[in-house]
N, C-alpha and C positions, 0 to 999 in steps of 0.2 A: 577474515577481510573477502570482499568477493573479488575475483578474477578480475575482472573487467576495471579494477583500481589498481589491481599490481600490474594491469596494460599500461594503464594514465602514469605512470613513471617515467616515460619513454626510456628506462634502461632497460635493453632486451635481457630476459632470462633463460634459466632451463626449468625445464617440469618435467618429469619422470611420468610414466604408467605403468605399474607393477601390477600380474596376478597372483591371486590371494593362493597360499601354499596348497599342496596337497593333504590332507587332514593327516596329522601323525608331528608336524612338525612343531617345534616347541614357540614361545612368540619369541623368545631368545634368539634361534635361531633366525626366525625372522627379523629382529630387529638388525641383527647382527649382519645381516646380506644388505639392509638397508644404508646404514650409519657410514661406509664408505663414503658411498654420495653425498651423505649430507656435507660434506670438505667445499664440497661448487657449491651452496647456498640455494639450491630448488625453490623456487616461492610454492610450488603444489605438488601433490602427486596424486594422479591417477588409481583410483582401483578396480580392478574390470571385474565384472559379475555374468555368471556364465550359468542360463541357466538347467533345472535341474533334468541328467539321462534317466530313461526308463529301463527298464531291463523286465524280460517274461522268465519269472522261473517254475521252470516243470514241478506239476505236482501230484502227490501220488496216483491219481485217478487222472492221470493222463491229460488234464487240462493245465493250463499256463496262468500263475498270477501275475499279474501288472505291480513293480516295485519302484518307487521312486529312489535314485543312484543319485546321492551329494558326493563327491569323493574329496571336495575342498573346503579350508577353512571360509567360514562364511564371510564377506564383505564389511559386515557392521562390526566384527571382531577385531578386523587389519584394520580399518578407520581407528577403532579406539588405541586398539595400540600404537598409532603413528601418533594420534593427537596427544598419549599423554607422555610419547619421549622425545618428539622432535618438533621443535619450531616451527610447523611448517603445513598449510592447508592441506585438510586432504577432500577429494572431489571423488566421490561414489558413484559408478555408474549405474543408472537405472533401466533397465531395460523392459520392453512390452513384452517379449516371448515370456511364455512359461507362468505368466503371471494375470490375475484378473486386476481390473481398479479399484478393488477396496485393498488386495494385496499391496499394491505400489502405493496405495494412503498410508497404509498402514507402516509402509518402507518409509514414508518421508516425514512420520511424527517421527520413529525413530530417530533421523537424521536431525530432527530440528531437536530433540532432547537432549543430543550430545554436542548441540551448538555448533551445525557443521553447515554452511552457506551456501557451498555451491555443489553442485551436480550434474554428469553428462546423462541426457537420455539419448536413448540408443534404440533403435526399434529392435536386434538382434537377432539370433540366426534363427533359421530352420533346424528342426530336428534331424538328425541322422535318417537319410530316408525318404525324407518330403520333398516332395518335389515344386512345393512354396510355401513361404510362411503361411503357419495356420494361427491367428491369434487366439489367446484362452478365449472362453466364453465369459461376458464381459468383459473383458481386456480392448488392448487398444489396438491396431492394425498398422500406423505407421508411427514415426517417432515424432509429427507432427500434432498429432493427437495427444500422445503423452505429453509434449512439452507447453500444451495448452492448460492436462489437464495439471500438472508441478505447479504454474501458473497461479492454478487455482489455489493450492494447498498452502499457500506461503511465499514469503518475499527471498526465494532462492534466487542464485545467480546460475543459471542453465546454457551449460554447453553443449555443442551436439557434435555430429561427426557429417566430414564431407570423404570424397573422393578424387582427386586430383587425373586419374584415370577414367575417371566413371564406376559407378555401382556396375559388379556383375549382371546385375537383375535389368537397369536402366538401356532403354533403347539405344541412348544416344548421348554425350556430355551436357548438349543443352536440353534433354528432359530432366539429370539428372540436377543439374545446377537450379530447371523449377521448384523441386523438392525440395532441395539445399531454403531455397526463399521460400518455400511453404514454414518450414519448420523454423525462418527467422520472423515471421510475418507473424505465426503464433505464440514469438515471446523469446525466442533465443537469444543471448546476450554474446555469445562468442562461438566460434569453428574451430577444432582438431582435425588437422586431415589426416588419410590415413597416410603409411609409410608411400616414401617415394626415393627413386634415385637419379632422377632428371632433375636438376633444379627449372632446369626452362620450360619442362609439363607443368612445374606449380605456377610460376609464375606468370604463366598463360591462364591456367586456371584462375588465377584470383583476377584478373585482366576481368575475363569471361563473366566473372561473377559480381564486379564494379559495375559492368556494364548493365547488369541483372538487377541494378538496385542494393544489392546487398551491401554494408557499408559497415558491418561489424567487425573487429579484429577476428583475422585468418593464420592461425598458428600451422606451420608444419609440422609433420611428425617426419622422423627420422629414425632410422636402425638401421644400425654396420652390418653388413653382411658379411660371416665370418666362417661357412664352413661351403663347401662344393654341395649337398645336399641343398643349403638355399638355396640354389639356381633352380633348380626345381621346386621344391615344396614351397619356399614364397608366390611366386608367382601363382603355383594352385590354389595355395592358402585364401591369398588376399587380391587376385585378382589384376596382378601388377605385372608392369615392364621391368628385365634389368637390362640397362644400356649396353652394344656392343663393346665397347670399350672395356667395360667393367669385368663382361664376359670372356673378353679375349684374353687380359689380363690375369684371368685366373687360372683358366686352361693352359698360357702359357708358363705360367709359375710349375708347371708339372705337377702341381693338386698336392705340393705341400702343405703339410697343416696348419702351419704356421706363416709362410710365404702368402696363403688364402688369407689365413686371420690378417695381416700385415695390411693384404691390400684393400680388404674390404673398410677397417679402421680408418684407413687413410681417404678411401673413398670420401666416407662419411665427413669426417674430420675438414675435405675440400667442400660438403656441401652446407656444411656448418657455416663456416668461415665466408663462404659467397653471399648466406640467406641473411647474415648480420650486417654484412655491408649493404645489402638490400633493403637495411630497415626494419625486418619482421620483430613485431611485439618480443619473440618468445621462442624458442626451438621445445620440442617437444618429443620426448627419445622414448622409445619402446623397448623396455628393458628383459620384457621376456625369460625373465628370472637370471639373467645373465650380466651382471654388472660389469665386470671387468672391461670387459670392450667400452662399455656405456662412460665407463671413467677415463680412460685413455682421451676421448674424442673431448668429453668437459673441460678436463686437463690442457688441450690444447687450443682450445676455442672461448674457455671464458676463467 
């Protein structure tokens, strides 16, 4: 079923995003990590993909040989496993980064063969050490180009990402919304946002998107903040703000691990309840390999 058909039901629901596990994990271990979340009937699961990294291996003659490093199970294998065991739509990520147009076409052929109707189209990140994003030769430089290419490959329902606090490369939020509009104009069907911790930022973002002519569903993305380290790590990794009341509550907790976790989960529960009260079509949860905190939020909200 197409994701946009799920939104048309009028009943908000949870969706999930998982990262393919590191190589060496068994299929059963993967399924066991997902199974507890199925109690809450998520309607779809996004499966991320990450570009292959490169390393330089010293050779006997003193030169270096470039090798591709792939440390995770392939998204295709993860999607196939979920499809075979759970009654939920899978939504693989397709990225520009590290892939030619032909390689992306082959991926889409595999997903069509598997009966997958939905994909997320993303530009992807630069390689470590790159000052700016560099597309592959014969690849795509922008997510809008990728969306247009997917549209030519078949009747996929295409989701795209958005940044309520703007993408770190954008000069300002208005410019970033214009880039989002280009993805919608290229054929994207719905939007999932980056995580945020202040709902007022999300509501303002949606209002500005509507004013810019973006009419497709916009789904908020959430993640509980559950460790002290995430106060620094999340803003650095995702260019997001942590609201002062949340940071103060964590610091006043005495940095007790369980108390910090409880504060973060309770904050996410409050966010989710408020979003549902404001009529969002769904709430998307970034699990990042940690299911228990998400389970507590889902149990409180759905």
